C-alpha positions in Angstrom: -9.8 33.0 -6.0 -12.2 30.2 -6.9 -14.2 29.3 -3.9 -15.8 26.1 -5.1 -16.8 24.3 -8.2 -19.7 22.3 -9.5 -18.8 21.0 -12.9 -21.4 19.6 -15.2 -21.2 17.9 -18.6 -24.4 17.1 -20.5 -24.5 15.4 -23.9 -27.4 15.5 -26.2 -28.4 17.5 -29.2 -26.1 20.1 -27.8 -22.9 19.4 -25.8 -22.5 21.9 -23.0 -19.8 22.4 -20.4 -20.9 24.4 -17.4 -18.7 25.2 -14.5 -19.3 27.5 -11.5 -16.8 28.9 -9.1 -15.3 32.3 -8.2 -12.1 34.2 -8.7 -10.4 37.1 -7.1 -11.9 39.3 -9.8 -15.3 37.8 -10.6 -15.7 36.7 -14.2 -18.9 37.5 -16.0 -21.1 34.8 -17.6 -20.1 34.1 -21.1 -21.2 31.8 -23.8 -19.6 30.5 -26.9 -21.4 28.7 -29.7 -20.0 27.5 -32.9 -21.5 25.5 -35.8 -19.9 23.3 -38.3 -21.3 22.1 -41.6 -20.1 18.7 -40.6 -21.2 17.2 -37.3 -18.7 17.4 -34.5 -18.1 13.8 -33.9 -16.3 13.9 -30.6 -15.2 16.2 -27.9 -12.5 14.4 -25.9 -14.3 11.2 -26.8 -17.8 12.5 -26.0 -20.4 12.2 -28.8 -21.6 15.6 -30.0 -24.1 17.0 -32.4 -23.8 20.1 -34.5 -23.4 22.6 -31.7 -21.0 23.0 -28.8 -21.9 25.4 -26.0 -19.5 26.6 -23.2 -21.3 28.6 -20.6 -19.9 29.6 -17.2 -20.0 32.3 -14.6 -16.5 31.2 -13.9 -14.9 27.8 -13.6 -13.1 25.3 -11.4 -10.6 25.3 -14.3 -10.6 29.1 -14.3 -12.3 31.4 -16.8 -9.1 31.7 -18.8 -8.8 27.9 -19.2 -12.3 27.8 -20.6 -11.3 30.7 -22.9 -8.4 28.5 -24.1 -10.9 25.8 -24.8 -13.0 28.3 -26.7 -10.2 29.7 -28.7 -8.6 26.4 -29.6 -11.8 24.7 -30.4 -13.4 27.3 -32.8 -11.0 26.9 -35.8 -11.0 23.1 -35.4 -14.7 23.0 -35.6 -14.8 25.0 -38.9 -12.8 22.6 -41.0 -12.0 18.9 -41.3 -8.9 17.7 -39.6 -7.4 15.1 -41.9 -5.9 12.9 -39.2 -8.7 13.0 -36.6 -11.8 14.2 -38.4 -13.9 16.8 -36.7 -12.3 16.6 -33.2 -12.6 19.6 -30.9 -9.5 19.5 -28.7 -8.4 22.1 -26.2 -4.8 23.3 -26.2 -2.7 21.4 -23.7 1.0 22.1 -23.3 2.1 21.6 -19.7 3.6 18.6 -17.9 2.5 18.1 -14.3 4.2 15.5 -12.0 2.5 14.3 -8.8 4.8 12.7 -6.2 2.7 10.5 -3.9 0.0 9.8 -6.5 -1.3 6.6 -5.1 -2.2 8.1 -1.7 -5.4 9.4 -0.3 -4.7 12.9 -1.6 -2.7 11.9 -4.7 -5.5 9.8 -6.4 -8.3 12.4 -6.4 -5.8 15.1 -7.1 -4.5 13.2 -10.1 -8.1 12.8 -11.4 -8.8 16.5 -11.0 -5.6 17.5 -12.7 -6.4 15.1 -15.5 -9.5 17.2 -16.2 -7.5 20.3 -17.0 -7.4 21.4 -20.6 -3.9 22.9 -20.0 -2.2 19.6 -19.1 -0.6 17.6 -21.9 1.3 15.1 -19.7 0.5 13.9 -16.3 3.3 11.9 -14.6 2.4 9.9 -11.5 5.0 8.7 -9.0 4.9 6.7 -5.8 6.8 3.9 -4.2 4.0 1.4 -4.9 0.5 0.9 -6.4 0.8 3.8 -8.9 0.6 1.6 -12.0 -3.1 0.8 -11.4 -3.9 4.5 -10.7 -2.3 5.5 -13.9 -4.1 2.8 -15.9 -7.4 3.8 -14.4 -6.9 7.5 -15.2 -5.6 6.8 -18.7 -9.1 5.7 -19.6 -10.5 9.2 -19.0 -11.2 11.0 -22.3 -9.3 14.2 -21.5 -6.2 15.4 -23.5 -3.4 14.6 -21.1 -1.2 11.5 -21.4 -0.8 9.6 -18.1 2.4 7.8 -17.3 3.4 5.9 -14.1 6.7 5.8 -12.3 7.4 3.5 -9.4 10.3 3.7 -6.9 13.4 5.7 -6.6 14.9 4.4 -9.8 12.2 5.9 -11.9 11.8 9.2 -10.0 14.2 11.2 -12.3 12.3 10.2 -15.4 9.1 11.2 -13.8 10.4 14.7 -13.2 12.3 15.5 -16.4 10.7 18.4 -18.2 8.0 19.0 -15.6 6.5 22.5 -15.4 4.7 21.9 -12.1 5.6 19.4 -9.4 3.1 18.6 -6.6 4.2 16.8 -3.5 1.4 15.2 -1.4 3.6 12.3 -0.4 3.9 11.4 3.2 1.8 9.9 6.0 -1.6 11.4 7.0 -2.6 12.6 10.4 -4.3 10.1 12.7 -6.6 10.7 15.7 -4.6 12.3 18.5 -1.7 13.1 16.1 -0.6 16.7 15.8 1.0 18.1 12.7 4.3 18.2 14.6 4.1 14.4 15.1 4.2 14.1 11.4 7.5 15.9 11.2 10.1 13.2 11.5 8.5 11.0 8.9 7.4 13.5 6.3 10.5 15.7 6.6 12.8 13.0 5.2 10.3 12.2 2.5 10.1 15.8 1.3 13.9 16.2 1.5 14.5 13.2 -0.7 11.9 14.2 -3.3 13.0 17.9 -3.4 16.6 16.7 -4.0 15.3 14.9 -7.1 13.4 18.0 -8.2 16.5 20.1 -7.9 18.4 17.6 -10.1 15.8 17.1 -12.8 13.5 20.1 -13.1 14.9 23.0 -11.1 12.8 25.5 -12.9 9.4 23.9 -12.2 6.8 25.4 -9.9 7.0 23.3 -6.8 3.9 22.8 -4.7 4.3 21.4 -1.2 1.3 19.7 0.4 3.1 17.3 2.7 2.5 18.3 6.4 3.6 20.0 8.4 3.7 22.7 5.7 5.1 25.3 8.1 8.2 23.1 8.3 8.3 21.2 5.0 8.4 24.4 2.8 11.5 25.7 4.7 13.0 22.2 4.3 12.4 22.4 0.5 13.9 25.9 0.4 17.0 24.8 2.2 17.5 21.7 0.0 17.1 23.8 -3.2 19.5 26.5 -1.7 22.1 23.9 -0.9 21.7 22.5 -4.4 22.3 26.0 -5.9 18.9 26.2 -7.7 16.6 27.9 -5.2 14.2 30.3 -6.7 11.9 31.6 -4.0 9.3 32.7 -6.5 8.7 29.1 -7.6 8.3 27.4 -4.2 4.8 27.3 -2.7 3.3 25.8 0.4 -0.3 24.9 -0.6 -2.6 26.6 1.9 -5.5 26.9 -0.5 -7.6 24.5 1.6 -7.7 27.1 4.4 -9.2 29.6 1.9 -11.6 27.0 0.5 -12.8 26.2 4.1 -13.1 29.8 5.1 -15.1 30.7 2.0 -17.4 27.7 2.6 -18.0 28.3 6.3 -18.6 32.0 5.9 -21.0 31.5 3.0 -23.0 29.0 5.1 -22.9 31.2 8.2 -24.0 34.4 6.5 -26.3 32.8 3.9 -24.2 34.2 1.0 -23.8 32.8 -2.5 -20.6 30.8 -2.3 -19.5 32.0 -5.8 -19.2 35.5 -4.4 -17.2 34.8 -1.2 -13.5 35.4 -0.9 -11.7 35.3 2.5 -7.9 35.8 2.6 -6.1 33.5 5.0 -2.7 34.4 6.2 0.0 33.1 8.5 0.7 29.4 8.2 -1.0 26.1 7.7 -1.5 24.6 11.2 -3.7 25.4 14.2 -3.5 29.0 15.4 -1.0 29.9 12.6 -4.0 29.8 10.3 -5.6 33.3 10.4 -8.7 34.0 8.3 -9.0 37.8 7.8 -12.8 38.0 8.1 -12.7 41.7 8.1 -11.4 41.5 4.5 -14.2 39.2 3.3 -15.6 40.0 -0.1 -18.4 40.9 -0.5 -18.2 43.2 2.5 -19.8 41.3 5.5 -20.4 42.2 9.1 -19.6 39.7 11.8 -20.4 39.8 15.5 -17.5 39.1 17.9 -19.0 35.7 18.6 -19.2 34.9 14.9 -15.6 35.9 14.4 -14.5 33.7 17.3 -16.6 30.8 16.1 -15.5 31.0 12.5 -11.9 31.5 13.2 -11.6 28.5 15.5 -13.6 26.3 13.1 -11.3 27.2 10.2 -8.2 26.6 12.3 -9.5 23.2 13.5 -11.2 22.1 10.3 -8.6 19.4 9.7 -9.2 17.9 13.1 -12.9 18.0 12.4 -12.4 15.7 9.4 -9.9 13.4 11.2 -12.4 12.9 14.0 -15.3 12.4 11.7 -13.4 9.7 9.8 -12.7 8.0 13.2 -9.2 6.9 12.4 -9.9 6.0 8.8 -8.0 9.0 7.3 -7.7 12.8 7.2 -8.9 15.6 4.8 -8.0 14.0 1.5 -10.8 15.0 -0.8 -11.1 18.6 0.1 -7.3 18.8 0.1 -7.1 17.3 -3.4 -9.7 19.8 -4.6 -7.8 22.7 -3.1 -4.5 21.5 -4.5 -6.1 21.0 -8.0 -7.3 24.6 -7.8 -3.8 25.8 -7.0 -2.3 23.7 -9.8 -4.8 25.2 -12.3 -4.0 28.7 -11.1 -0.3 28.0 -11.7 -1.0 26.7 -15.1 -3.0 29.7 -16.0 -0.2 31.9 -14.8 2.4 29.9 -16.8 0.1 30.2 -19.8 0.2 34.0 -19.6 -2.9 34.9 -17.6 -2.0 38.2 -15.9 -4.8 38.2 -13.3 -4.2 35.1 -11.1 -4.3 35.5 -7.3 -4.1 32.8 -4.6 -3.1 32.5 -1.0 0.1 30.4 -0.4 2.9 29.9 2.1 6.0 31.4 0.5 9.2 33.3 1.2 8.0 36.7 2.3 9.0 40.0 3.7 5.5 40.9 4.9 6.5 40.1 8.4 9.7 39.5 10.3 9.4 35.8 9.5 11.2 34.4 6.4 8.1 32.4 5.3 4.5 33.6 5.5 1.1 32.7 4.0 -0.6 35.6 2.2 -2.4 36.4 -1.0 0.0 36.5 -3.9 -0.1 37.4 -7.6 1.1 34.6 -9.8 2.9 35.1 -13.2 5.0 33.1 -15.7 8.0 33.2 -13.3 6.1 32.4 -10.2 5.3 34.9 -7.4 5.0 38.3 -9.0 3.8 40.2 -6.0 2.9 39.7 -2.3 -0.4 41.4 -1.5 0.4 43.5 1.5 -2.9 45.4 1.6 -4.7 42.5 3.3 -2.5 43.0 6.4 -3.4 46.7 6.6 -6.2 47.9 8.8 -6.7 44.7 10.8 -9.3 44.5 13.6 -8.0 44.3 17.1 -8.9 40.6 17.2 -7.0 39.9 14.0 -3.9 41.9 15.1 -3.7 40.0 18.4 -4.2 36.7 16.6 -1.4 37.7 14.1 1.0 38.6 17.0 0.1 35.3 18.8 0.8 33.0 15.8 4.2 34.4 15.0 6.2 32.6 17.7 4.7 29.2 16.8 5.2 29.7 13.1 8.8 30.9 13.7 9.6 27.7 15.7 8.2 25.5 12.9 10.2 27.3 10.2 13.4 27.0 12.2 12.7 23.4 12.9 12.5 22.7 9.1 15.7 24.6 8.3 17.5 22.9 11.2 16.5 19.5 9.9 18.2 20.0 6.6 21.3 21.7 8.2 21.8 18.5 10.3 21.3 16.2 7.3 23.6 15.7 4.3 22.1 16.7 1.0 22.5 14.3 -1.9 25.1 15.3 -4.4 
């Protein structure tokens, strides 16, 4: 699982794209270099000379996405394209829809998804102010076409043909507000949007970001079930931010290279339901009891850390957008045939007695291919106690989401 990314583009006598990150199975550094008798005039609009280099240990976009770039670029660099000249253009064949695209998470998420070489169409939806966001993003010289959709009347057109739908819509947390306080507002928003997904793109991967995820994912599942289109393999609560934070905090604490660090995070996506399994950290790392306590509490309360630092001006929008973009990219890689894609997510699960549970999963073309049960084996005493303690709270949140839909009519 990619821990972080620092993406660089430099243009000169040689155009190079370098990206650093990590994945569940670390990718080795690779380089690709191709020459053309004719100068490469552009790469997504960037001026280039006779060489293009792609070098990465791994990538925010994923090593396989960069491989797609390499494979699709080479033949185009070797001969003149009659329509476009010598344009090196990555393959892009997937449609992504972001619902809530003008919000604090939606805007940076849309920018990061726009950077993916696997996206051909990026549809942005919100109830207001999305037209300007789309116009702004459309000036970025990456392959995907950006379209805007405003209001309920345009929601169906936004969703038609989508391969991945991401829902960050809803209100953010404010100081003193718990995730449970968000429930009544965001629950109805998610219900309405998922009804539209069920009607217009029921086969799409559905990524739920709207909080409280422990309840909104069960809401989505119940809506899809009542619509007769529920596929548990394609519904995901995005908990990637918990992994991103765990990796970052552990690397800082233990002075490790961030690219090497992978900490599985299980349970749910709020407070004590977030359980980083520090004993399963890769590379193998030793923690004192005090370090385990300190890191676990910080990872669980990291959202509050940001809310308080912003002093009422917002919540964790940028890091959430980064984490969501990483999960989108992993989904696209899986859809594109990558057989080695692993992420943590809150999904329907049989790893515990709870109907939904966050754990490491293997992604494939049809969604969840496998739940990785090995992470829950051989836990430390601290982790086992924490796991037992989180279950009642997580159970209550799941039941609250299911109960919300059962009390409400689902649109025909």
